[in-house]
C-alpha positions, -999 to 999 in steps of 0.1 A, spaced: -562 200 -734 -572 221 -764 -567 253 -744 -533 241 -732 -522 235 -767 -534 268 -780 -517 286 -751 -485 267 -757 -486 276 -794 -487 313 -785 -462 312 -756 -434 291 -773 -429 316 -802 -427 345 -777 -400 326 -757 -381 318 -789 -382 355 -801 -368 367 -767 -340 342 -770 -331 353 -805 -333 390 -795 -312 385 -764 -306 414 -740 -320 437 -730 -353 421 -742 -346 388 -724 -340 405 -691 -371 427 -696 -391 395 -703 -378 379 -671 -386 411 -651 -422 412 -665 -428 375 -656 -414 381 -621 -435 411 -615 -467 394 -626 -458 364 -605 -452 387 -575 -486 402 -580 -502 368 -580 -481 357 -550 -492 387 -530 -528 377 -536 -522 341 -526 -504 351 -495 -533 374 -485 -559 347 -491 -538 323 -471 -542 345 -440 -513 369 -441 -513 404 -456 -493 416 -486 -491 447 -507 -489 439 -544 -471 471 -553 -443 463 -528 -439 427 -540 -438 438 -577 -413 466 -570 -390 444 -549 -390 416 -576 -382 440 -604 -354 455 -583 -340 420 -578 -340 412 -615 -325 445 -627 -302 448 -596 -285 416 -607 -283 427 -643 -265 459 -636 -244 445 -607 -206 442 -612 -193 413 -633 -179 381 -620 -191 348 -607 -206 333 -575 -174 329 -555 -151 355 -570 -164 390 -564 -193 391 -588 -230 395 -581 -227 371 -552 -237 365 -516 -231 402 -506 -256 414 -532 -282 387 -521 -278 396 -484 -282 434 -491 -313 427 -511 -328 404 -484 -320 430 -457 -337 458 -478 -368 437 -482 -371 428 -445 -364 464 -434 -388 481 -459 -415 455 -453 -411 462 -416 -415 499 -421 -446 494 -442 -461 472 -415 -458 500 -390 -488 518 -406 -511 492 -390 -524 502 -356 -531 466 -345 -497 448 -338 -510 414 -350 -521 429 -383 -488 446 -386 -469 414 -380 -490 395 -406 -483 423 -431 -446 423 -423 -444 385 -428 -467 384 -458 -447 411 -476 -414 394 -470 -428 361 -485 -446 378 -514 -414 397 -523 -387 372 -518 -405 341 -532 -410 354 -568 -376 372 -566 -360 338 -569 -366 341 -607 -338 368 -607 -314 339 -606 -323 332 -642 -310 366 -650 -278 359 -630 -273 327 -651 -277 349 -682 -250 373 -670 -224 349 -656 -231 316 -675 -198 296 -678 -179 298 -710 -189 275 -739 -161 260 -759 -158 270 -796 -163 234 -807 -197 232 -790 -228 227 -812 -245 259 -800 -214 281 -799 -221 298 -833 -257 306 -825 -261 319 -789 -238 334 -762 -230 313 -731 -257 329 -709 -285 322 -733 -273 287 -739 -274 279 -702 -308 295 -698 -320 275 -728 -308 243 -711 -328 253 -679 -360 261 -699 -359 230 -721 -350 207 -691 -380 220 -670 -403 218 -700 -392 182 -706 -399 175 -669 -433 190 -669 -444 174 -702 -432 139 -693 -446 141 -658 -480 151 -672 -480 123 -698 -467 96 -676 -489 107 -647 -520 108 -669 -516 76 -688 -496 55 -663 -510 66 -629 -491 47 -602 -489 57 -566 -500 90 -550 -472 115 -545 -475 143 -520 -513 141 -523 -518 162 -491 -505 191 -512 -514 182 -548 -539 154 -552 -531 147 -588 -493 141 -583 -482 105 -588 -449 87 -584 -451 76 -620 -453 113 -630 -424 122 -608 -402 94 -620 -412 99 -657 -406 136 -655 -372 132 -638 -361 106 -663 -369 129 -692 -353 160 -676 -321 141 -669 -320 128 -705 -327 161 -721 -302 180 -698 -274 155 -704 -279 158 -742 -280 196 -741 -250 199 -718 -230 176 -740 -240 197 -771 -228 228 -751 -193 212 -750 -194 201 -714 -188 166 -700 -220 144 -701 -216 135 -664 -222 171 -655 -254 171 -676 -265 141 -657 -259 157 -623 -274 190 -634 -305 172 -648 -311 156 -614 -306 189 -596 -330 208 -619 -356 179 -617 -356 178 -579 -356 216 -575 -383 221 -602 -407 196 -586 -401 211 -552 -409 245 -566 -441 232 -581 -451 216 -548 -443 247 -529 -466 268 -550 -493 241 -547 -490 243 -509 -494 281 -511 -525 277 -534 -539 251 -511 -535 274 -481 -552 302 -501 -580 279 -511 -577 284 -549 -569 261 -578 -548 285 -599 -528 316 -591 -546 335 -619 -563 332 -653 -538 349 -676 -531 318 -696 -561 297 -707 -557 260 -697 -526 268 -676 -537 292 -650 -516 322 -639 -480 332 -646 -470 319 -612 -483 285 -622 -460 286 -652 -428 298 -635 -432 280 -601 -407 253 -611 -382 279 -623 -383 297 -589 -365 268 -573 -347 254 -604 -330 286 -614 -312 291 -580 -303 254 -579 -289 255 -614 -269 287 -606 -253 270 -576 -245 239 -597 -229 261 -624 -209 279 -597 -196 246 -585 -187 236 -621 -166 267 -624 -148 261 -591 -143 224 -601 -125 233 -634 -103 259 -616 -88 232 -595 
């Protein structure tokens, strides 16, 4: 616990500074996190029985983050960095990973390398959706509480970060002090229903309050909170499954008491795309 608190005391100010500085530093920070997560993911994939090249995973993930940042403006459904960009990126990853795999003389080894590189590259690249939210976050009304301090993109990213942090903190506390019912124990033995329910409740409450403070309807904060909570917990379980397949407890040892970078961003890998889709739906809803 002491190590976790010390690490949090160091990490939280760094996140706050990046939010205050804004772009390009915030995008650079996301790219750095994604690259380290890709490095750790490539090791886990290899230990799990596939093969992955860390350099390719890192390069592909950085390309995803900066590719979204420099892409043409717009939103999800109306000509911006949208489905076309995502499909082109996926195609590039699959093709280049296939070309890299051809260097292996044994077909089975080549196939494992092809599959492993695709997973190691695409999985951490999901963090690029956080950058996409930063670029195309919906407009914040002038009357909103946060409107005088941050731009719309940073406000929506802040909502994502604080909601996931509330989820993780409440799940840890309720699971530790009110342990009731095993939850997905074949993947993560320490998960409990009390932790999942407590974390979801906290995430929904925090998200609803923040979305209301951002000048939006509270009902959307409620819906968004549920979406983020479900996606974040699924992301955490997905990484736990990968670590279990790899036979390790943590993805790395970068952060004392917390493990690796992938251990810290695993929830965001699913929550960021889920939030982006929800925000896109919000924009379409208000256009009707």
